[in-house]
OpenMM code with the backbone's topology and positions (N, CA, C; nanometers):
from openmm import Vec3, app, unit

residues = "MET GLY ARG VAL LEU GLY LEU ASP PRO ALA GLY PRO GLY ALA ALA VAL THR SER THR PRO GLY PRO GLU LEU GLU GLU ARG PRO ARG GLY ARG ARG ARG LEU PRO LEU ARG LEU LEU ALA VAL ALA GLY VAL VAL LEU VAL GLY VAL GLY ILE LEU ALA ALA ALA GLY LEU GLN GLY SER LEU VAL TYR TYR ARG THR PRO THR GLU LEU LEU ALA ASP ALA SER LEU GLN GLY ASP ARG VAL ARG LEU GLY GLY LEU VAL VAL GLN GLY SER VAL GLU ARG THR GLY GLU GLY VAL ARG PHE GLU LEU THR ASP GLY VAL THR ASP VAL ALA VAL VAL ASN SER GLY GLN PRO ARG GLY VAL PHE GLN GLU GLY GLN GLY ALA VAL VAL GLU GLY ARG LEU GLY GLU ASP GLY VAL PHE ARG SER ASP VAL LEU LEU VAL LYS HIS ASP ASN GLU TYR ARG ALA PRO VAL ASP GLY THR GLY ARG PRO ALA GLU ASP SER GLY".split()
positions = [
    Vec3(-4.3860, 0.7367, -6.8158),
    Vec3(-4.3276, 0.6087, -6.8346),
    Vec3(-4.2349, 0.5765, -6.7198),
    Vec3(-4.2116, 0.4509, -6.7025),
    Vec3(-4.1239, 0.4064, -6.5967),
    Vec3(-3.9787, 0.4208, -6.6356),
    Vec3(-3.8999, 0.4131, -6.5437),
    Vec3(-3.7570, 0.4262, -6.5624),
    Vec3(-3.7011, 0.2904, -6.6019),
    Vec3(-3.6211, 0.2891, -6.7043),
    Vec3(-3.5622, 0.1659, -6.7526),
    Vec3(-3.4170, 0.1634, -6.7076),
    Vec3(-3.3769, 0.0522, -6.6587),
    Vec3(-3.2398, 0.0391, -6.6126),
    Vec3(-3.1442, 0.0543, -6.7287),
    Vec3(-3.0328, 0.1240, -6.6996),
    Vec3(-2.9293, 0.1391, -6.8004),
    Vec3(-2.9479, 0.2625, -6.8856),
    Vec3(-3.0629, 0.3264, -6.8825),
    Vec3(-3.0847, 0.4454, -6.9631),
    Vec3(-3.0794, 0.5689, -6.8744),
    Vec3(-3.0180, 0.6720, -6.9265),
    Vec3(-3.0085, 0.7957, -6.8516),
    Vec3(-3.1324, 0.8783, -6.8799),
    Vec3(-3.2047, 0.9208, -6.7756),
    Vec3(-3.3270, 0.9975, -6.7998),
    Vec3(-3.2993, 1.1334, -6.8632),
    Vec3(-3.1748, 1.1844, -6.8581),
    Vec3(-3.1440, 1.3138, -6.9176),
    Vec3(-3.1268, 1.3022, -7.0689),
    Vec3(-3.1225, 1.1840, -7.1171),
    Vec3(-3.1116, 1.1653, -7.2606),
    Vec3(-2.9725, 1.1213, -7.3008),
    Vec3(-2.9602, 1.0795, -7.4283),
    Vec3(-2.8311, 1.0333, -7.4740),
    Vec3(-2.7308, 1.1481, -7.4804),
    Vec3(-2.6088, 1.1197, -7.4436),
    Vec3(-2.5020, 1.2190, -7.4512),
    Vec3(-2.4926, 1.3080, -7.3286),
    Vec3(-2.5852, 1.2981, -7.2377),
    Vec3(-2.5799, 1.3829, -7.1176),
    Vec3(-2.4751, 1.3265, -7.0206),
    Vec3(-2.4214, 1.4154, -6.9404),
    Vec3(-2.3221, 1.3722, -6.8416),
    Vec3(-2.3916, 1.2876, -6.7363),
    Vec3(-2.3276, 1.1802, -6.7049),
    Vec3(-2.3870, 1.0875, -6.6084),
    Vec3(-2.3252, 1.1153, -6.4703),
    Vec3(-2.4094, 1.1388, -6.3756),
    Vec3(-2.3650, 1.1550, -6.2373),
    Vec3(-2.4376, 1.0516, -6.1545),
    Vec3(-2.3695, 1.0071, -6.0554),
    Vec3(-2.4364, 0.9079, -5.9717),
    Vec3(-2.4265, 0.9532, -5.8264),
    Vec3(-2.5303, 0.9330, -5.7569),
    Vec3(-2.5309, 0.9584, -5.6130),
    Vec3(-2.5544, 0.8248, -5.5463),
    Vec3(-2.4681, 0.7924, -5.4527),
    Vec3(-2.4838, 0.6620, -5.3896),
    Vec3(-2.6107, 0.6571, -5.3063),
    Vec3(-2.6648, 0.5403, -5.2977),
    Vec3(-2.7839, 0.5197, -5.2159),
    Vec3(-2.7458, 0.5162, -5.0688),
    Vec3(-2.8434, 0.5067, -4.9822),
    Vec3(-2.8152, 0.5085, -4.8390),
    Vec3(-2.7251, 0.3934, -4.7949),
    Vec3(-2.7311, 0.2824, -4.8666),
    Vec3(-2.6487, 0.1699, -4.8270),
    Vec3(-2.5025, 0.1891, -4.8636),
    Vec3(-2.4696, 0.2838, -4.9493),
    Vec3(-2.3324, 0.3060, -4.9921),
    Vec3(-2.2714, 0.4327, -4.9331),
    Vec3(-2.3472, 0.5078, -4.8571),
    Vec3(-2.2955, 0.6337, -4.8030),
    Vec3(-2.1815, 0.6070, -4.7049),
    Vec3(-2.0825, 0.6955, -4.7071),
    Vec3(-1.9706, 0.6837, -4.6144),
    Vec3(-2.0088, 0.7452, -4.4805),
    Vec3(-1.9588, 0.6827, -4.3750),
    Vec3(-1.9812, 0.7386, -4.2419),
    Vec3(-1.8815, 0.8513, -4.2195),
    Vec3(-1.9188, 0.9499, -4.1437),
    Vec3(-1.8214, 1.0557, -4.1123),
    Vec3(-1.7056, 0.9972, -4.0304),
    Vec3(-1.5849, 1.0402, -4.0621),
    Vec3(-1.4665, 0.9846, -3.9967),
    Vec3(-1.4582, 1.0223, -3.8489),
    Vec3(-1.5057, 1.1354, -3.8092),
    Vec3(-1.4986, 1.1786, -3.6705),
    Vec3(-1.5725, 1.0839, -3.5768),
    Vec3(-1.6773, 1.0247, -3.6236),
    Vec3(-1.7561, 0.9330, -3.5423),
    Vec3(-1.6782, 0.8062, -3.5085),
    Vec3(-1.6015, 0.7578, -3.6007),
    Vec3(-1.5250, 0.6352, -3.5794),
    Vec3(-1.4065, 0.6612, -3.4861),
    Vec3(-1.3494, 0.7798, -3.4896),
    Vec3(-1.2335, 0.8115, -3.4067),
    Vec3(-1.2721, 0.8403, -3.2616),
    Vec3(-1.3946, 0.8788, -3.2379),
    Vec3(-1.4366, 0.9125, -3.1019),
    Vec3(-1.4162, 0.7972, -3.0047),
    Vec3(-1.4601, 0.6751, -3.0347),
    Vec3(-1.4357, 0.5670, -2.9392),
    Vec3(-1.2868, 0.5412, -2.9157),
    Vec3(-1.2042, 0.5555, -3.0181),
    Vec3(-1.0608, 0.5368, -3.0011),
    Vec3(-1.0034, 0.6412, -2.9067),
    Vec3(-1.0436, 0.7655, -2.9234),
    Vec3(-0.9968, 0.8719, -2.8343),
    Vec3(-1.0473, 0.8487, -2.6924),
    Vec3(-1.1710, 0.8079, -2.6823),
    Vec3(-1.2296, 0.7815, -2.5512),
    Vec3(-1.1549, 0.6682, -2.4806),
    Vec3(-1.1217, 0.5631, -2.5540),
    Vec3(-1.0450, 0.4527, -2.4965),
    Vec3(-0.9057, 0.4978, -2.4534),
    Vec3(-0.8423, 0.5821, -2.5325),
    Vec3(-0.7088, 0.6312, -2.4981),
    Vec3(-0.7135, 0.7152, -2.3708),
    Vec3(-0.8108, 0.8043, -2.3610),
    Vec3(-0.8245, 0.8880, -2.2409),
    Vec3(-0.8556, 0.8010, -2.1197),
    Vec3(-0.9453, 0.7042, -2.1348),
    Vec3(-0.9792, 0.6152, -2.0235),
    Vec3(-0.8566, 0.5351, -1.9799),
    Vec3(-0.7763, 0.4909, -2.0743),
    Vec3(-0.6545, 0.4172, -2.0406),
    Vec3(-0.5560, 0.5023, -1.9622),
    Vec3(-0.5379, 0.6267, -2.0050),
    Vec3(-0.4471, 0.7175, -1.9337),
    Vec3(-0.4983, 0.7436, -1.7921),
    Vec3(-0.6289, 0.7629, -1.7776),
    Vec3(-0.6880, 0.7863, -1.6453),
    Vec3(-0.6681, 0.6642, -1.5559),
    Vec3(-0.6910, 0.5444, -1.6089),
    Vec3(-0.6728, 0.4227, -1.5295),
    Vec3(-0.5278, 0.4042, -1.4854),
    Vec3(-0.4344, 0.4317, -1.5733),
    Vec3(-0.2930, 0.4209, -1.5369),
    Vec3(-0.2600, 0.5219, -1.4272),
    Vec3(-0.3113, 0.6435, -1.4401),
    Vec3(-0.2881, 0.7460, -1.3377),
    Vec3(-0.3447, 0.7065, -1.2029),
    Vec3(-0.4666, 0.6531, -1.2020),
    Vec3(-0.5286, 0.6080, -1.0771),
    Vec3(-0.4477, 0.4929, -1.0171),
    Vec3(-0.4002, 0.4027, -1.0999),
    Vec3(-0.3186, 0.2913, -1.0511),
    Vec3(-0.1895, 0.3385, -0.9871),
    Vec3(-0.1250, 0.4361, -1.0482),
    Vec3(-0.0003, 0.4903, -0.9926),
    Vec3(-0.0267, 0.5582, -0.8588),
    Vec3(-0.1339, 0.6370, -0.8515),
    Vec3(-0.1680, 0.7039, -0.7253),
    Vec3(-0.2022, 0.6034, -0.6162),
    Vec3(-0.2760, 0.4987, -0.6514),
    Vec3(-0.3125, 0.3967, -0.5524),
    Vec3(-0.1884, 0.3237, -0.5016),
    Vec3(-0.0983, 0.2903, -0.5912),
    Vec3(0.0245, 0.2208, -0.5503),
    Vec3(0.1097, 0.3093, -0.4600),
    Vec3(0.1190, 0.4368, -0.4936),
    Vec3(0.1976, 0.5292, -0.4108),
    Vec3(0.1346, 0.5449, -0.2730),
    Vec3(0.0028, 0.5499, -0.2670),
    Vec3(-0.0664, 0.5620, -0.1389),
    Vec3(-0.0516, 0.4381, -0.0534),
    Vec3(-0.0563, 0.3229, -0.1143),
    Vec3(-0.0438, 0.1984, -0.0391),
    Vec3(0.0977, 0.1744, 0.0105),
    Vec3(0.1936, 0.2220, -0.0638),
    Vec3(0.3325, 0.1962, -0.0269),
    Vec3(0.3642, 0.2509, 0.1117),
    Vec3(0.3108, 0.3672, 0.1455),
    Vec3(0.3353, 0.4241, 0.2769),
    Vec3(0.2584, 0.3566, 0.3875),
    Vec3(0.1510, 0.2899, 0.3539),
    Vec3(0.0685, 0.2306, 0.4588),
    Vec3(0.0958, 0.0825, 0.4824),
    Vec3(0.1810, 0.0229, 0.4026),
    Vec3(0.2149, -0.1167, 0.4249),
    Vec3(0.2943, -0.1309, 0.5535),
    Vec3(0.2686, -0.2361, 0.6277),
    Vec3(0.3388, -0.2569, 0.7534),
    Vec3(0.4668, -0.3343, 0.7239),
    Vec3(0.5665, -0.2626, 0.6800),
    Vec3(0.6965, -0.3220, 0.6525),
    Vec3(0.7929, -0.2705, 0.7577),
    Vec3(0.8750, -0.3567, 0.8101),
    Vec3(0.9709, -0.3122, 0.9101),
    Vec3(1.1065, -0.3765, 0.8858),
    Vec3(1.2083, -0.3136, 0.9412),
    Vec3(1.3452, -0.3633, 0.9336),
    Vec3(1.3780, -0.4386, 1.0616),
    Vec3(1.4671, -0.5330, 1.0521),
    Vec3(1.5172, -0.6017, 1.1713),
    Vec3(1.6335, -0.5190, 1.2267),
    Vec3(1.6721, -0.5404, 1.3524),
    Vec3(1.7880, -0.4685, 1.4055),
    Vec3(1.9143, -0.4875, 1.3203),
    Vec3(1.9380, -0.6079, 1.2712),
    Vec3(2.0558, -0.6331, 1.1872),
    Vec3(2.0496, -0.5503, 1.0592),
    Vec3(1.9331, -0.5472, 0.9928),
    Vec3(1.9177, -0.4688, 0.8696),
    Vec3(1.9359, -0.3200, 0.8965),
    Vec3(1.8795, -0.2731, 1.0066),
    Vec3(1.8876, -0.1306, 1.0393),
    Vec3(2.0325, -0.0864, 1.0590),
    Vec3(2.1078, -0.1622, 1.1369),
    Vec3(2.2461, -0.1226, 1.1647),
    Vec3(2.3391, -0.1458, 1.0459),
    Vec3(2.3029, -0.2363, 0.9555),
    Vec3(2.3861, -0.2647, 0.8383),
    Vec3(2.3724, -0.1579, 0.7303),
    Vec3(2.2616, -0.0838, 0.7301),
    Vec3(2.2358, 0.0159, 0.6257),
    Vec3(2.2521, 0.1565, 0.6838),
    Vec3(2.3700, 0.2150, 0.6666),
    Vec3(2.4001, 0.3472, 0.7230),
    Vec3(2.3113, 0.4568, 0.6650),
    Vec3(2.2571, 0.4356, 0.5456),
    Vec3(2.1721, 0.5379, 0.4836),
    Vec3(2.0398, 0.5557, 0.5580),
    Vec3(2.0034, 0.4600, 0.6429),
    Vec3(1.8776, 0.4699, 0.7175),
    Vec3(1.8888, 0.5581, 0.8414),
    Vec3(2.0098, 0.5905, 0.8826),
    Vec3(2.0283, 0.6718, 1.0028),
    Vec3(1.9628, 0.8081, 0.9830),
    Vec3(1.8742, 0.8440, 1.0740),
    Vec3(1.8028, 0.9714, 1.0661),
    Vec3(1.6722, 0.9633, 0.9896),
    Vec3(1.6527, 0.8572, 0.9105),
    Vec3(1.5268, 0.8398, 0.8367),
    Vec3(1.4222, 0.7761, 0.9271),
    Vec3(1.2968, 0.8089, 0.9024),
    Vec3(1.1877, 0.7478, 0.9782),
    Vec3(1.1642, 0.6071, 0.9234),
    Vec3(1.1783, 0.5074, 1.0106),
    Vec3(1.1609, 0.3673, 0.9713),
    Vec3(1.0862, 0.2922, 1.0804),
    Vec3(1.0420, 0.1728, 1.0441),
    Vec3(0.9824, 0.0806, 1.1414),
    Vec3(1.0860, -0.0261, 1.1733),
    Vec3(1.0975, -0.0574, 1.3011),
    Vec3(1.1942, -0.1556, 1.3483),
    Vec3(1.1180, -0.2625, 1.4237),
    Vec3(1.1406, -0.3885, 1.3894),
    Vec3(1.0678, -0.4969, 1.4547),
    Vec3(1.1605, -0.6005, 1.5131),
    Vec3(1.1154, -0.6626, 1.6215),
    Vec3(1.1921, -0.7687, 1.6843),
    Vec3(1.1275, -0.8110, 1.8142),
    Vec3(1.2016, -0.8871, 1.8935),
    Vec3(1.1545, -0.9308, 2.0248),
    Vec3(1.2127, -0.8404, 2.1320),
    Vec3(1.1311, -0.8095, 2.2327),
    Vec3(1.1785, -0.7302, 2.3458),
    Vec3(1.2709, -0.8197, 2.4288),
    Vec3(1.3948, -0.7754, 2.4481),
    Vec3(1.4963, -0.8538, 2.5189),
    Vec3(1.4584, -0.8671, 2.6667),
    Vec3(1.4697, -0.9911, 2.7175),
    Vec3(1.4417, -1.0189, 2.8593),
    Vec3(1.5311, -0.9322, 2.9487),
    Vec3(1.4719, -0.8699, 3.0507),
    Vec3(1.5469, -0.7897, 3.1468),
    Vec3(1.5867, -0.6520, 3.0982),
    Vec3(1.5396, -0.6102, 2.9800),
    Vec3(1.5821, -0.4813, 2.9250),
    Vec3(1.4808, -0.3689, 2.9458),
    Vec3(1.3608, -0.3998, 2.9905),
    Vec3(1.2555, -0.2980, 3.0012),
    Vec3(1.2780, -0.2128, 3.1258),
    Vec3(1.2843, -0.0812, 3.1039),
    Vec3(1.3012, 0.0148, 3.2132),
    Vec3(1.2027, 0.1294, 3.1897),
    Vec3(1.1056, 0.1415, 3.2767),
    Vec3(1.0063, 0.2486, 3.2632),
    Vec3(1.0628, 0.3775, 3.3221),
    Vec3(1.0437, 0.4872, 3.2478),
    Vec3(1.0902, 0.6184, 3.2925),
    Vec3(0.9701, 0.7111, 3.3017),
    Vec3(0.9926, 0.8323, 3.3496),
    Vec3(0.8837, 0.9295, 3.3585),
    Vec3(0.8297, 0.9691, 3.2220),
    Vec3(0.9143, 0.9681, 3.1210),
    Vec3(0.8734, 1.0097, 2.9859),
    Vec3(0.8278, 0.8944, 2.8982),
    Vec3(0.8606, 0.7731, 2.9357),
    Vec3(0.8263, 0.6603, 2.8498),
    Vec3(0.8888, 0.5320, 2.8977),
    Vec3(0.9473, 0.4586, 2.8049),
    Vec3(1.0057, 0.3296, 2.8386),
    Vec3(1.1310, 0.3074, 2.7536),
    Vec3(1.2326, 0.2472, 2.8150),
    Vec3(1.3554, 0.2074, 2.7449),
    Vec3(1.3574, 0.0552, 2.7402),
    Vec3(1.4013, 0.0009, 2.6289),
    Vec3(1.4146, -0.1441, 2.6165),
    Vec3(1.5034, -0.1744, 2.4974),
    Vec3(1.5307, -0.3002, 2.4766),
    Vec3(1.6088, -0.3424, 2.3609),
    Vec3(1.5255, -0.4366, 2.2762),
    Vec3(1.5413, -0.4231, 2.1450),
    Vec3(1.4787, -0.5150, 2.0494),
    Vec3(1.5884, -0.5999, 1.9877),
    Vec3(1.5580, -0.7271, 1.9650),
    Vec3(1.6552, -0.8167, 1.9030),
    Vec3(1.5894, -0.8983, 1.7923),
    Vec3(1.6717, -0.9381, 1.6964),
    Vec3(1.6273, -1.0328, 1.5944),
    Vec3(1.6984, -1.1661, 1.6139),
    Vec3(1.7633, -1.1809, 1.7294),
    Vec3(1.8381, -1.3021, 1.7586),
    Vec3(1.9843, -1.2913, 1.7217),
    Vec3(2.0191, -1.1872, 1.6455),
    Vec3(2.1573, -1.1656, 1.6043),
    Vec3(2.2093, -1.0335, 1.6611),
    Vec3(2.1286, -0.9294, 1.6465),
    Vec3(2.1684, -0.7944, 1.6862),
    Vec3(2.0639, -0.7349, 1.7794),
    Vec3(2.1091, -0.6587, 1.8793),
    Vec3(2.0194, -0.5865, 1.9695),
    Vec3(2.0290, -0.4373, 1.9400),
    Vec3(1.9147, -0.3681, 1.9491),
    Vec3(1.9117, -0.2228, 1.9332),
    Vec3(1.8410, -0.1637, 2.0541),
    Vec3(1.9029, -0.0630, 2.1162),
    Vec3(1.8411, 0.0078, 2.2282),
    Vec3(1.7312, 0.0989, 2.1738),
    Vec3(1.6155, 0.0970, 2.2409),
    Vec3(1.5002, 0.1766, 2.1983),
    Vec3(1.4560, 0.2639, 2.3150),
    Vec3(1.4282, 0.3906, 2.2857),
    Vec3(1.3657, 0.4808, 2.3822),
    Vec3(1.2336, 0.5223, 2.3198),
    Vec3(1.1240, 0.4831, 2.3850),
    Vec3(0.9913, 0.5140, 2.3333),
    Vec3(0.9281, 0.6227, 2.4195),
    Vec3(0.8801, 0.7295, 2.3553),
    Vec3(0.8109, 0.8350, 2.4295),
    Vec3(0.6685, 0.7884, 2.4570),
    Vec3(0.6249, 0.8027, 2.5783),
    Vec3(0.4918, 0.7563, 2.6168),
    Vec3(0.4985, 0.6172, 2.6764),
    Vec3(0.4013, 0.5883, 2.7599),
    Vec3(0.3956, 0.4586, 2.8271),
    Vec3(0.3238, 0.3568, 2.7386),
    Vec3(0.3803, 0.2389, 2.7235),
    Vec3(0.3124, 0.1353, 2.6445),
    Vec3(0.1883, 0.0867, 2.7177),
    Vec3(0.0918, 0.0445, 2.6413),
    Vec3(-0.0333, -0.0036, 2.6991),
    Vec3(-0.0453, -0.1538, 2.6831),
    Vec3(-0.1348, -0.2082, 2.7577),
    Vec3(-0.1778, -0.3458, 2.7382),
    Vec3(-0.0722, -0.4505, 2.7576),
    Vec3(-0.0475, -0.5258, 2.6524),
    Vec3(0.0280, -0.6502, 2.6620),
    Vec3(0.1783, -0.6356, 2.6377),
    Vec3(0.2320, -0.5145, 2.6443),
    Vec3(0.3758, -0.4955, 2.6240),
    Vec3(0.4529, -0.5630, 2.7372),
    Vec3(0.5433, -0.6524, 2.7003),
    Vec3(0.6234, -0.7214, 2.8019),
    Vec3(0.7488, -0.7799, 2.7381),
    Vec3(0.8411, -0.8211, 2.8225),
    Vec3(0.9657, -0.8807, 2.7760),
    Vec3(0.9374, -1.0131, 2.7054),
    Vec3(1.0161, -1.0408, 2.6033),
    Vec3(0.9999, -1.1648, 2.5285),
    Vec3(0.8903, -1.1593, 2.4237),
    Vec3(0.8194, -1.0496, 2.4161),
    Vec3(0.7077, -1.0325, 2.3225),
    Vec3(0.7568, -0.9601, 2.1971),
    Vec3(0.6932, -0.9862, 2.0853),
    Vec3(0.7264, -0.9166, 1.9619),
    Vec3(0.6752, -0.7738, 1.9662),
    Vec3(0.7507, -0.6821, 1.9060),
    Vec3(0.7102, -0.5415, 1.9017),
    Vec3(0.7630, -0.4777, 1.7737),
    Vec3(0.6908, -0.3771, 1.7266),
    Vec3(0.7341, -0.2955, 1.6136),
    Vec3(0.7295, -0.1511, 1.6612),
    Vec3(0.8401, -0.0792, 1.6442),
    Vec3(0.8463, 0.0610, 1.6827),
    Vec3(0.8714, 0.1449, 1.5581),
    Vec3(0.8225, 0.2677, 1.5625),
    Vec3(0.8407, 0.3577, 1.4492),
    Vec3(0.9117, 0.4826, 1.4985),
    Vec3(1.0198, 0.5194, 1.4316),
    Vec3(1.0969, 0.6359, 1.4727),
    Vec3(1.2250, 0.6480, 1.3921),
    Vec3(1.3304, 0.7011, 1.4588),
    Vec3(1.4574, 0.7269, 1.3901),
    Vec3(1.5753, 0.6735, 1.4716),
    Vec3(1.6753, 0.6257, 1.4005),
    Vec3(1.7990, 0.5816, 1.4644),
    Vec3(1.8903, 0.7024, 1.4789),
    Vec3(1.9308, 0.7318, 1.6030),
    Vec3(2.0194, 0.8451, 1.6284),
    Vec3(2.1645, 0.8103, 1.6025),
    Vec3(2.2480, 0.9133, 1.5995),
    Vec3(2.3918, 0.8935, 1.5780),
    Vec3(2.4544, 0.8128, 1.6904),
    Vec3(2.3904, 0.8155, 1.8086),
    Vec3(2.4422, 0.7415, 1.9238),
    Vec3(2.4027, 0.5940, 1.9220),
    Vec3(2.3299, 0.5508, 1.8164),
    Vec3(2.2901, 0.4109, 1.8046),
    Vec3(2.1617, 0.3766, 1.8777),
    Vec3(2.0971, 0.4780, 1.9379),
    Vec3(1.9704, 0.4565, 2.0084),
    Vec3(1.8557, 0.4900, 1.9138),
    Vec3(1.7584, 0.4003, 1.9076),
    Vec3(1.6405, 0.4200, 1.8235),
    Vec3(1.5366, 0.4952, 1.9058),
    Vec3(1.4995, 0.6158, 1.8618),
    Vec3(1.4003, 0.6972, 1.9313),
    Vec3(1.2663, 0.6811, 1.8621),
    Vec3(1.1707, 0.6313, 1.9392),
    Vec3(1.0411, 0.5920, 1.8840),
    Vec3(0.9284, 0.6747, 1.9445),
    Vec3(0.8266, 0.6999, 1.8625),
    Vec3(0.7054, 0.7635, 1.9138),
    Vec3(0.5824, 0.6769, 1.8883),
    Vec3(0.6023, 0.5632, 1.8246),
    Vec3(0.4937, 0.4675, 1.7997),
    Vec3(0.5429, 0.3295, 1.8419),
    Vec3(0.4624, 0.2606, 1.9210),
    Vec3(0.4973, 0.1264, 1.9674),
    Vec3(0.3784, 0.0345, 1.9428),
    Vec3(0.3995, -0.0658, 1.8586),
    Vec3(0.2964, -0.1654, 1.8306),
    Vec3(0.3420, -0.2977, 1.8895),
    Vec3(0.2535, -0.3620, 1.9626),
    Vec3(0.2889, -0.4875, 2.0286),
    Vec3(0.2267, -0.6024, 1.9517),
    Vec3(0.3084, -0.6996, 1.9167),
    Vec3(0.2576, -0.8221, 1.8547),
    Vec3(0.2187, -0.9153, 1.9679),
    Vec3(0.1049, -0.9786, 1.9536),
    Vec3(0.0626, -1.0685, 2.0611),
    Vec3(-0.0112, -1.1875, 2.0042),
    Vec3(-0.0225, -1.2895, 2.0841),
    Vec3(-0.0955, -1.4101, 2.0485),
    Vec3(-0.2437, -1.3758, 2.0450),
    Vec3(-0.3144, -1.4234, 1.9440),
    Vec3(-0.4559, -1.3896, 1.9350),
    Vec3(-0.5448, -1.4876, 2.0109),
    Vec3(-0.4858, -1.5768, 2.0888),
    Vec3(-0.5653, -1.6680, 2.1715),
    Vec3(-0.5972, -1.6009, 2.3036),
    Vec3(-0.7235, -1.5982, 2.3382),
    Vec3(-0.7648, -1.5396, 2.4652),
    Vec3(-0.7881, -1.6509, 2.5654),
    Vec3(-0.7322, -1.6344, 2.6834),
    Vec3(-0.7571, -1.7286, 2.7927),
    Vec3(-0.8135, -1.6492, 2.9090),
    Vec3(-0.9305, -1.6886, 2.9536),
    Vec3(-0.9978, -1.6165, 3.0619),
    Vec3(-0.9214, -1.6321, 3.1926),
    Vec3(-0.9205, -1.5262, 3.2762),
    Vec3(-0.8553, -1.5363, 3.4068),
    Vec3(-0.9250, -1.6392, 3.4955),
    Vec3(-0.8477, -1.7042, 3.5808),
    Vec3(-0.9015, -1.8050, 3.6717),
    Vec3(-0.9076, -1.7461, 3.8125),
    Vec3(-1.0163, -1.7674, 3.8808),
    Vec3(-1.0320, -1.7266, 4.0207),
    Vec3(-1.0013, -1.5794, 4.0450),
    Vec3(-1.0232, -1.4953, 3.9473),
    Vec3(-1.0030, -1.3526, 3.9667),
    Vec3(-0.8584, -1.3118, 3.9875),
    Vec3(-0.7634, -1.3956, 3.9547),
    Vec3(-0.6219, -1.3632, 3.9758),
    Vec3(-0.5676, -1.2709, 3.8680),
    Vec3(-0.6377, -1.2627, 3.7543),
    Vec3(-0.5884, -1.1818, 3.6440),
    Vec3(-0.4863, -1.2533, 3.5590),
    Vec3(-0.4547, -1.3764, 3.5953),
    Vec3(-0.3589, -1.4553, 3.5178),
    Vec3(-0.4354, -1.5525, 3.4294),
    Vec3(-0.3837, -1.5782, 3.3088),
    Vec3(-0.4546, -1.6695, 3.2193),
    Vec3(-0.4538, -1.8126, 3.2711),
    Vec3(-0.5594, -1.8838, 3.2363),
    Vec3(-0.5695, -2.0253, 3.2729),
    Vec3(-0.4689, -2.1047, 3.1920),
    Vec3(-0.4115, -2.2050, 3.2517),
    Vec3(-0.3190, -2.2932, 3.1808),
    Vec3(-0.4001, -2.3888, 3.0952),
    Vec3(-0.3405, -2.4304, 2.9851),
    Vec3(-0.4061, -2.5263, 2.8968),
    Vec3(-0.4161, -2.6610, 2.9667),
    Vec3(-0.5379, -2.7131, 2.9783),
    Vec3(-0.5540, -2.8415, 3.0469),
    Vec3(-0.5498, -2.9582, 2.9504),
    Vec3(-0.5476, -2.9290, 2.8213),
    Vec3(-0.5546, -3.0399, 2.7271),
    Vec3(-0.4391, -3.0501, 2.6461),
] * unit.nanometer
topology = app.Topology()
chain = topology.addChain("A")
for resn in residues:
    res = topology.addResidue(resn, chain)
    for name in ("N", "CA", "C"):
        topology.addAtom(name, app.Element.getBySymbol(name[0]), res)
């Protein structure tokens, strides 16, 4: 005979037990927590990578102090810093070991001694960034010299090596 709803096949008075069907089964709890744990670990890893990237970039940013800022902050003396400004007219003196000159921000001048000969477009009145340390004597000793220059190229005229003047 077929099974009739509401009647227990074990007979009247028997203990009734029920087993849920597949649609009512509970999912194991560990399965639901796995994505949460995975998200937490991924979040921690991303934060760690972000911190490392920021720390790495901080040292490579081209940030420099002006002569006024450098001399105003006594805590910078002896620390490796970048100093930027204009090369003072008439201050460039080439030596056997390098070059001496002064950098200015228009307010303060700082004497610079750079080891090694500058290349290319280094000249008076031009912007420059040097990297090194400020000595107790007030002289900035540099081993890196970066020259700021105009990015406009003007071809030499008549083989003189001098740029052509703007005709327009």
